N, C-alpha and C positions, 0 to 999 in steps of 0.2 A: 401602372400598378405600384403601390407603395411597397417598402421593404417588408413590412409585416405581412401584407397579402401575398407577396412573392414567397416568403418563408412558409406560410400556411399551405400554399399550393404545392411546394416541394414536399412538405410533410405528408400531404394527402397521397401524392404519387408514391412515396416511399412505402406507406401502409398498403396501398393497392398492390404494388410489386411484391411485397412480402407475402401477402395472401395468395397471389397467383403462383408464386414460386412454390408454396406449400402444396397447392393443387397439382402443379406439374410433377413434383417429386413423388407424390403419393398416388398418381394416376394408375389405375389397373386396367385401362382400356387398350393397352398397346396391342394385344393380340387381335382384338376385334377390329380396331380402326387402324391397323398397321399401314404405314406408308412405306413403300419400297424406297431404298436410298436413291437419290438423284443420280443419273448417270455420271460416272467419273469422267474426268476430262479425256482420258485415254480411250473411253468407250464412244466418244463422239466420232462421226464419220471423218475419215482422214484421207487426204490425197496420197499419203504414203502407202495405203492399202489399195488405192484405186489405180495407181500407175505402176506397172511392173518394174519400170526402170528405177523406182525409188525403194524397191524391196530391201536392199541392203541397209538403207537408213532405218526402215521400219524394224528390221531385225535388231539393229543396234539399240534402238529405242526400247524394244521389249527386254533386251538384256539389262539395260539400266533400270527399268522398272522392276525386274526381278530382284535387283539389289537394293531397291527402296528409293530410287530416284526417278522421277517422272519429269520429262522435258516437253513443253508444248510450244509450238511456233504458229502464230496466226497472222494473216495479213488481210486488211480491209482497205480497199481503194474505191473511190467513188467520183463520179462526175455529176455536179449539181449546177443548175442554171436558173437564174431569175428572169423569167420571161416578161414580167410586167410589175410595176409598182416598186416599193422599197426605196432605198436611197438611189440606186442606179441599176440598170440592167447589165447582165453579164453572166459568165460561167466560170467555174473553178474546178480544179482537181485537188482532192486532199486524200491522204492515206495515213494508215497507222499499222506499224508492225509491232506485234507483242511477243515477247519471250517470257515464259513463265517456267519456274522450277518448283516442284513440290517434292518433299522428302519425307518418307516414312521413318520416323526416328526409332521405331521398334526394330526394324530391319537393320538400320545403320548403327544404332548405339544401344539397343536393348531397352529403350525408354518406352514402355507400354503406354499407348495413348498419346504419344508425342508426334507432332507434325510441324514441318517448316514450310513456309511459302515465300516466294519472291517473284515479282513480275515488274517489267518495265516496258516502255514504249519508245519507238522511233516515230515521231509525229512529223509529217511534212505536208506541204501544200498550202492552200489559201482557204480561209474560212469564209463561207458565203454570208453568214449572219454578221460577222464582224465588219466586213468590207462592203457588202452590197445591200444588206437589209436593215441593219441597225435595230434588230428585234430582240426581245427578251427570251422567247421560246426558241432556243438555238436549233436550226434546222437539221443539224447532224450531231449525233452523240459521240462522234470521234473528233469534232472540231476543237482545235486548240492551237496555240502558237507553235511553230515548228521547233523541235528540240529533241534531244534524247533525254527521257525522263524516267526516274524510278517512281513506281507507283506504290505497291504494298511490299512490306518486308516484316514478317511476323513469325512468332512461334506460338503454337497452341498445345495445351496439355488437357487431355480428357480423363475423366475418372467416373466411378460408379456406373459402369456399363455405358459409358459415353453420355450419361445424362447430366454431367457437369463438364463444361468446357470453358477454359480460361485462355484467352488469346491476347497477346500484348506485342507491341512493336509499332511499326508504321501501318496504320489502318485506314481504309476507306469506308465511310458509312454507307455509300450507295450499293455496296455488294450485298448487304444484309437488311438494311433499314429502308422503309418506304418503297419496297420493291414488289412489283407485280409480276407473276409468272407469265401472264398472257400479254403484257405490254412490251415484252422483250422483242417482239417481231418488228416493231416500228423504229424508224431511223431518227425522228426528231428527238433531241436530247431531253426534252421535258417529260417524255414517257419513261425515262430512266430516273435520274436525279432531278426532281421536278423544280420548276421555277419558284415554287413556294419556299424551298430551302436554298436553292441556288442564288436567287435574287435577294434574299433577306440576311443570310449568314455572312459574317466577315470573309472576304475573299471567295465567297461561294460555298464555304464549308468544306468538309472532308468528302467531296464527291468529285468525279472526274473533271479536270485532270489531276486533282490534288488528293493526296492522302496525308495523314498527319499522325504524330505519336498518340497512342491511346491504349486503353485496356477494354476488352469486351468479355462479358460473362454470359454464357448461355446455359439455361436450365431446360432439360429435355433433349431427346435425340430425334432422328428422322422417323422412328417408329412410334413416337408419342403423339397423340392428337394435339397436345398443348405444349408449346415452346415459349420461353420468355427470354428476351434479349435485353441487356442493359450495358451501356458503354459510356466511357468518358474519354473525350478527345481534347487535344489542344484546340482552343477555340478559333484560331486564325492561322491557316496554312502558310500565309506569306507575310503577315504582319502589316501594320499601317505604314507602308513605305512611300505613299504619295504617288505611286506610279502604277502601271498595269500589274495586277497581282501575279499573273503568270510570268512576267519578267522578273519579279522580285524573288520568286522561287522557281527559277527556270528549269532546274534539273531534278526537282523533287527531293533534294538532299538538305534542306534547311533544318529539319528535325527540331522544330520549335517546341519549347516546353515552358516558355515564360508568359504565355497569353492566358487570359481568363478561360476556364474550361467550358466545353459544350457537353451536356449530358443528353443521352437518347435512351428511350425505353420502348420496347414493343412486345406485345402479347400476340401470339399467333395460334389460331385454332384451325385445324385441318380435319376434313371429314370425307369419307368415302374414297380415300386414297388407295389406288391399286385394286379396287373392287370392280367386278364385272356387272354387278346388279345395281349400281348406284352412280350418280353423277358427282364427280369430284369437285370440291370447292375449298376455299379457305377464307377466313376473316382475320384481319390484323388491325389492332388498335395501337397507336403509338403517340409519343410526345417528345418534344425536345425542350431543353432549358439552356440558355446561354447566360453566363454570369458576368459578361463584360459590359462596357458602356455603349449605348446606342444613341444616335442623334434623332431627335424628334423630327418626324417627317415634314412638319410644317414650320416649326419655330426654330429648329436647329439646336435646341437646348439638350443637355446630356441627360439621358434616362438610364437607370441602372437595370440591366438584365432584359432578356427577351424570352419568349416562349411560344410554342405552337402545338397544336394537336392534329392528328390525322387518322384516317381510316381507309382500309383497302378491302375490297371484296372481289375475289377471283372465283368464277363459277363456270363449270361446264354445263351447257344446256342441251347438248345433243352428242351422243357417243356413236362413233362409227361402227364399233364392234367390240369384241372381247379380246383378251390376251394382249398382243402387241398393238392392236387397234384400239384398245381401251382409252388411250390418251389422245386419239384423233377424233375429229368431229368439229363441233362448234363450241365456243366459249366466249365469255365476256369478262371485262374488268371494269371496276369503278374505284377511283381514288378521290378523296376529298380532304382538304386541309385548311386550317384557319389560325390566325393569330391577331394580336392587337394592332390596330391600324396606326397607332402613334409611333411604333417602332419599325414596322414592316412596310416596305414598298408594295409587296403583294400580300394583302391581308386575307384574301380568300382564293383558293385554288381548287379546281376540279378537272378530272379527265375521265374518259370512258372509251371503251372500244369493243369491237367484235372481231374475233379471229376464227379462221377455219383452216383445217389441215386434213390432208388425205382425201379430198373430195373430187379432185380432177382425175378423170379416168386415165389410167396408165401413168400417173404421176403421184404416187402415194406419199412422197416426201415433200411435196410443195405445200406452201401455206400462203394465205392472203388475209387481209383485214382492213378495217377502217377504224380510225380513232379520232377523237376530238379533245382538245385541251383548252382550258380557260384560266387566265390569270387576271384577277381584278386588282386594279391599282387603288390603293387606300384613299379614302376621302381626304385624309390629312395631306397626302402628297398632291392630290388634285387642288386642294385649297392653296397650297404653296405656289402652284402655277398661277392661280388667280391673283395671289398677293404680288407675284412678280410681273403682273400685267400681260401675261401671255395670251394670245388670241386663240391658240390651239391648246386644249386641255387634255391631259391623259385620263383615260377611263379604264380600259381593259385591252388585253391582247388575247387572241384566240388562234388556234391552228386546227385545220382539218387535214388529215393524212390518209391516203389510200396507198397500199403497198402490196406487192406480190413477190414472194420469195420462191425462186425456181431452182431446184437442185440439178446441176448439170451432170456431175458425177459425185459419188460420196466424197465429201470434203470440200466441194466447190459449189457455191451457189451464186446466182445473179438475182438482183432485186430491183426491178423498176419501181419508181416511187414518185408520187405527186403530193405536194403540200400547198395549201392555200393559207396564207398568213393574213389574218384580219387585224387591222390597226397596229402595224409594227411599232414596237416601243410603247405600246399602250395608247398610241395616238399622239405623235410628236410632230413638230414642224420641220420642214426641209429648209434648205438654204434660202428659199424664196418666201418663207413664212406660211406656206400652205401645208396642210396635213399630209404626211407621208401616206401614199396610197397603198391599198392592200397589194400583197405580192403573191404571184403564182410561181411555184418552184417545181421544176421537173428534174429528175435525176435517175441514175442507175448505180447500184453498188455491187461490187464483187467481193465475196468473202471466201478465203482459202484457209483451211486448217491442215496443219502438217503433224 
């Protein structure tokens, strides 16, 4: 894309965002299409309330909350094994402990509408994708190099009945952008921050395990049917260091500000939220523009800027009941994204899945589902394989995942999981020059919330 065309594209997005912002600000449908606020972190099931021995800790946590400080501790541990295919067979254990602190600045300092958030991880264990599969669609959404890492660190100020929110600090895009409500059940990382952004943006972009300095503006609140998000991030969480990006920003404290920016925008429309007589759903349309330099996928020449567009559809198709059961039943999600093949390794991406909850007799809090993800390798990247005389050419990588999440007690769940990886790496050669075979991955995850 030429500089003039890139500029024209940016102007079009600016005009669209302005019109949609006016729509969100003047919407009068809040009462009719009201969406109840998402459960706060302290309302999630917790082992502190499930185990009597931990009652003193739960009481101390409640006292902190009354003063405006909420502390959350979570632990995810999993065993994953590659039974066939990939680079080699074998199994791993990996885990992630998260500590998050949220502060209500109105209670603490009298700042109405103010909020502070910080969270970080202790990541440990071995990554199955990195060492055993060599695939692009990472089999675990907690996989990363072992370290203690700061993730997000931000302050947000809301105004106008919370219909305007400005957040600044160290931000992660995957917490708000390109996110599907119903894909959260699955373990494979591509159903969170998808390979479309993770494989194309410098250092994988501001998605797990990275966050980066930025500013996010939100128009609309959880009661409005239309919300608009716009954000600007530093465009490279680790910089062009010539090494593994996670080693270059090992602790999440680089706080880079010198890189070309990444801009993201998303328009969200929600309907039938919290209603007993309708099926809930949401539609999201988004785009990103990166203003840095990118290498041509075939010729290696320098190209200015990159961009992509995406859409998400979350839809409930069957409701178990009313009231507390209104959110249970069956639902599906679909996500699609695309960008220019000259700049992007993955020029087309799509995933979809079905999820079910509350259907197993006697186990109302269990959930299960099936999902499929597809990442197409750009024709320009495949042509570069031909130019290099490779006998094995990259085309696409896909994953099929089946998962069941069983609640043992409130705050602790076990999740058996199966994934089948088609054409790891998009179809690359092993040490013997043969195409790496499809991989079958089995595992189980334990999640504990305190």
